[in-house]
C-alpha distance (Angstrom), angle and dihedral (degrees) to the residues before:
residue distance angle dihedral
M1 . . .
P2 3.79 . .
D3 3.86 117.6 .
L4 3.77 89.2 -116.7
L5 3.85 131.4 36.0
F6 3.78 124.6 -153.9
D7 3.76 128.3 -170.7
H8 3.70 139.5 149.4
Q9 3.84 136.4 -170.2
N10 3.78 137.8 161.2
G11 3.74 88.8 13.0
I12 3.82 97.2 -57.3
A13 3.78 120.8 106.5
S14 3.82 127.8 -164.4
I15 3.74 132.4 -155.6
T16 3.87 112.3 -161.6
L17 3.70 119.4 -168.1
N18 3.77 101.8 -138.9
R19 3.69 113.1 -164.1
P20 3.85 99.4 96.8
K21 3.78 96.1 163.5
A22 3.86 90.7 58.3
L23 3.86 92.9 41.7
N24 3.76 86.4 -104.8
A25 3.88 94.7 -63.2
F26 3.76 111.9 179.8
S27 3.83 116.4 -95.4
G28 3.85 126.6 -177.7
E29 3.86 90.7 -104.1
M30 3.77 91.7 48.8
L31 3.80 93.2 54.3
D32 3.94 92.9 44.4
L33 3.87 89.7 53.0
W34 3.82 91.0 43.5
I35 3.75 90.9 55.6
E36 3.83 92.9 47.9
A37 3.90 89.8 48.4
L38 3.81 94.5 50.8
E39 3.83 91.3 48.2
E40 3.79 87.8 55.1
V41 3.74 92.7 48.2
R42 3.82 89.7 50.4
D43 3.81 95.3 49.0
S44 3.91 101.5 35.3
D45 3.75 117.0 96.9
E46 3.72 87.4 -166.3
I47 3.80 94.3 65.4
R48 3.86 117.4 78.3
V49 3.82 102.0 165.0
L50 3.74 138.6 23.0
I51 3.71 129.3 -149.8
V52 3.81 119.9 -163.4
Q53 3.88 116.0 -160.5
G54 3.87 144.6 151.9
A55 3.72 129.7 -120.3
G56 3.85 121.9 -126.4
K57 3.78 124.7 4.4
G58 3.88 101.1 -15.3
F59 3.78 146.9 28.0
C60 3.77 99.5 -123.0
S61 3.81 134.9 -39.0
G62 3.99 93.2 -156.3
G63 3.67 127.8 -120.5
D64 3.73 121.4 5.5
I65 3.81 107.8 -107.1
K66 3.68 94.6 -164.7
E67 3.84 90.9 57.9
M68 3.87 89.8 47.3
I69 3.76 91.8 53.7
A70 3.75 93.5 46.0
G71 3.76 93.3 46.3
Q72 3.84 92.8 -122.8
G73 3.77 137.7 135.0
F74 3.81 114.1 3.5
Y75 3.80 93.4 -6.4
K76 3.78 92.2 56.6
S77 3.83 117.1 138.1
D78 3.79 113.5 -167.3
K79 3.74 117.8 -149.2
D80 3.76 104.5 -113.6
Q81 3.80 135.3 109.1
I82 3.86 93.1 -65.3
S83 3.84 112.4 91.5
S84 3.69 119.0 -109.9
G85 3.88 91.3 -116.6
L86 3.80 93.5 53.9
K87 3.84 90.9 46.1
R88 3.89 89.2 55.0
K89 3.75 91.2 48.9
N90 3.85 90.8 50.6
S91 3.73 92.2 46.4
L92 3.86 90.6 50.6
W93 3.73 89.2 51.2
K94 3.78 95.1 49.8
K95 3.79 96.5 43.2
V96 3.78 124.4 22.9
Q97 3.73 97.0 16.6
R98 3.86 88.1 54.7
I99 3.89 88.4 70.8
P100 3.87 99.4 65.6
L101 3.73 91.4 41.4
L102 3.81 92.0 53.2
L103 3.73 91.1 43.8
E104 3.85 86.8 56.6
E105 3.63 89.7 57.8
I106 3.93 94.1 52.3
D107 3.88 112.9 88.6
K108 3.81 92.1 -176.9
P109 3.91 116.9 100.0
V110 3.88 112.5 -89.1
I111 3.88 116.6 -160.1
A112 3.81 124.2 -166.7
K113 3.84 111.0 -151.0
I114 3.73 104.3 -158.2
H115 3.81 126.5 -163.0
G116 3.86 130.3 155.5
P117 3.84 116.9 -4.4
A118 3.88 121.5 -2.0
F119 3.81 100.9 179.7
G120 3.88 135.2 165.4
A121 3.80 110.5 -26.8
G122 3.73 89.3 2.6
L123 3.72 90.3 64.7
D124 3.74 90.2 45.2
M125 3.77 92.0 54.4
A126 3.84 87.5 56.8
L127 3.74 90.6 47.0
M128 3.75 89.4 57.1
C129 3.80 91.6 60.1
D130 3.79 122.8 87.1
I131 3.77 100.2 -123.6
R132 3.89 126.9 25.5
I133 3.78 119.0 -155.7
A134 3.80 114.5 -175.0
G135 3.73 132.7 -171.3
E136 3.85 110.9 -126.5
S137 3.99 93.0 -109.0
A138 3.81 94.8 54.2
T139 3.68 118.2 120.1
L140 3.78 124.3 -157.8
S141 3.80 131.9 -162.5
E142 3.84 143.0 163.4
S143 3.73 89.9 -138.6
Y144 3.84 100.1 168.5
V145 3.77 94.3 107.7
K146 3.73 92.5 57.4
V147 3.96 87.3 70.8
G148 3.83 96.3 34.6
L149 3.81 95.8 -100.0
V150 3.81 138.8 128.7
P151 3.82 123.3 -133.2
G152 3.67 99.5 -88.8
D153 3.83 101.5 -176.6
G154 3.83 106.0 52.0
G155 3.88 106.6 -68.4
A156 3.76 89.8 126.8
Y157 3.80 89.0 53.4
F158 3.79 100.3 43.9
L159 3.79 106.5 32.8
P160 3.89 95.9 60.6
K161 3.71 91.5 50.9
L162 3.89 87.4 58.8
A163 3.72 106.0 31.2
G164 3.79 102.7 26.2
L165 3.75 127.2 -107.8
D166 3.84 98.2 -81.3
M167 3.78 95.5 48.2
A168 3.83 91.3 44.8
L169 3.84 90.2 55.6
H170 3.63 91.9 47.3
M171 3.78 93.9 52.6
L172 3.74 93.5 44.4
W173 3.70 95.1 44.2
T174 3.79 97.4 49.4
G175 3.74 103.4 26.6
E176 3.83 89.9 -134.9
A177 3.73 116.2 -177.2
I178 3.82 112.2 -137.2
T179 3.80 132.0 -169.3
A180 3.92 121.4 -112.5
Q181 3.86 90.6 -104.2
E182 3.86 90.8 51.7
A183 3.74 87.6 49.9
K184 3.65 90.7 51.7
E185 3.85 92.5 50.1
R186 3.83 89.0 53.1
G187 3.86 94.7 51.5
I188 3.82 95.1 -107.8
V189 3.70 99.9 108.9
S190 3.78 122.8 47.7
F191 3.90 101.1 -158.6
V192 3.77 133.4 9.6
V193 3.79 117.3 -160.4
S194 3.80 135.4 166.8
D195 3.82 116.0 -76.4
E196 3.78 88.5 -114.2
E197 3.78 94.3 53.3
L198 3.89 97.9 45.2
N199 3.77 97.8 92.7
S200 3.76 97.8 43.4
Y201 3.90 93.2 40.3
T202 3.85 92.2 50.5
Q203 3.74 90.9 45.3
A204 3.89 94.1 49.8
Y205 3.83 89.1 45.6
A206 3.85 91.0 53.5
E207 3.79 93.6 44.7
R208 3.73 88.2 52.4
L209 3.73 92.8 55.7
A210 3.72 93.3 41.6
A211 3.75 90.4 56.1
G212 3.81 91.8 53.0
P213 3.85 129.6 93.6
Q214 3.79 98.8 -73.0
Q215 3.88 98.6 -158.9
A216 3.70 89.5 53.4
I217 3.72 96.8 44.8
Q218 3.80 91.9 49.7
L219 3.69 92.3 47.1
I220 3.78 92.0 47.5
K221 3.87 87.0 54.6
R222 3.83 94.5 50.0
A223 3.77 91.3 47.6
V224 3.73 94.3 50.3
Y225 3.86 93.6 51.2
A226 3.77 95.1 40.6
N227 3.82 93.7 49.9
R228 3.89 89.4 64.9
D229 3.77 87.4 74.9
M230 3.92 99.9 33.6
S231 3.85 136.4 93.5
L232 3.88 113.1 -123.6
R233 3.83 89.5 -105.9
S234 3.80 91.2 51.0
S235 3.81 90.3 47.5
L236 3.71 94.4 50.9
D237 3.76 94.2 49.3
F238 3.81 88.9 47.6
I239 3.84 95.3 52.2
S240 3.81 94.1 41.1
S241 3.78 90.8 57.9
K242 3.84 90.0 51.2
M243 3.75 89.6 47.7
G244 3.76 91.0 55.5
L245 3.81 88.9 52.5
I246 3.68 99.8 41.7
M247 3.84 92.7 54.2
E248 3.87 87.5 65.4
E249 3.77 92.8 57.5
A250 3.87 121.9 103.9
D251 3.81 90.9 -126.2
F252 3.80 91.7 61.2
K253 3.78 90.0 51.1
E254 3.81 91.5 48.6
G255 3.69 91.1 49.8
V256 3.75 93.9 53.6
Q257 3.91 91.3 45.6
A258 3.73 90.2 49.4
V259 3.84 89.9 52.4
I260 3.79 91.5 49.9
E261 3.80 92.7 45.4
K262 3.85 92.7 44.3
R263 3.78 96.0 -126.7
K264 3.70 138.0 114.2
P265 3.85 114.7 -80.2
V266 3.88 119.9 -116.9
F267 3.83 105.2 -145.0
N268 3.85 128.9 -170.6
A269 3.77 93.9 29.7
K270 3.84 114.1 156.0
D271 3.78 119.0 -115.7
E272 3.80 91.7 -105.8
E273 3.81 94.8 50.1
V274 3.74 119.2 93.8
R275 3.75 113.9 -125.7
A276 3.73 113.4 -128.3
């Protein structure tokens, strides 16, 4: 079986990290497949929502330390005129760091479904998603410091935006493992549900988003992320431009008509389809 599974149906795509015996630690193959899958999610008009999940007993334990020690996979440092340190930097840029950059290009909702451990880069991958839904027995940790490493894939960027500067430093400095409920209290996890409900809750959440007006949902996501770096005037100018465009879309017209007729709107219908 490949180190990563990718599937999509009914507008919902899933990326499943598939190295359960290694708690889904990253491999070179996994990252290559991950990049390919994200590019398809970004470019496909058929995909409306993405779920990222792990196979087996956990979400993801981060980078594969054995590969790191052996100099294999995405840590590989070829013996040439370039220093080993520079080769590792370039390898991170071409592999694991491509994931947050690709996610930044995806305006569709991305949901992390977290069960079991989400450690180090595994936690960071969840932080890069828009929504994090965790089973109650999940554990989360920025564990880099325990092996003398720094967060190389964006943890130092994403975590402070969710947990605040001081809590992010605390977690990165100590490698403390916290429960799903503690993560929710710190603003790191969006929702905590029972382990038994995790699959059904996440699926229902994804289906709800997939059934919504897609242009509006994607523009909302872009506006929220873009506003982090905008002044109020720039933000209002940005959103007024989007408002002018979105009111020309069929989904807006359907939504207004549904309100008038006191019925549930049917979004995403193709032009040739008759709206109920």
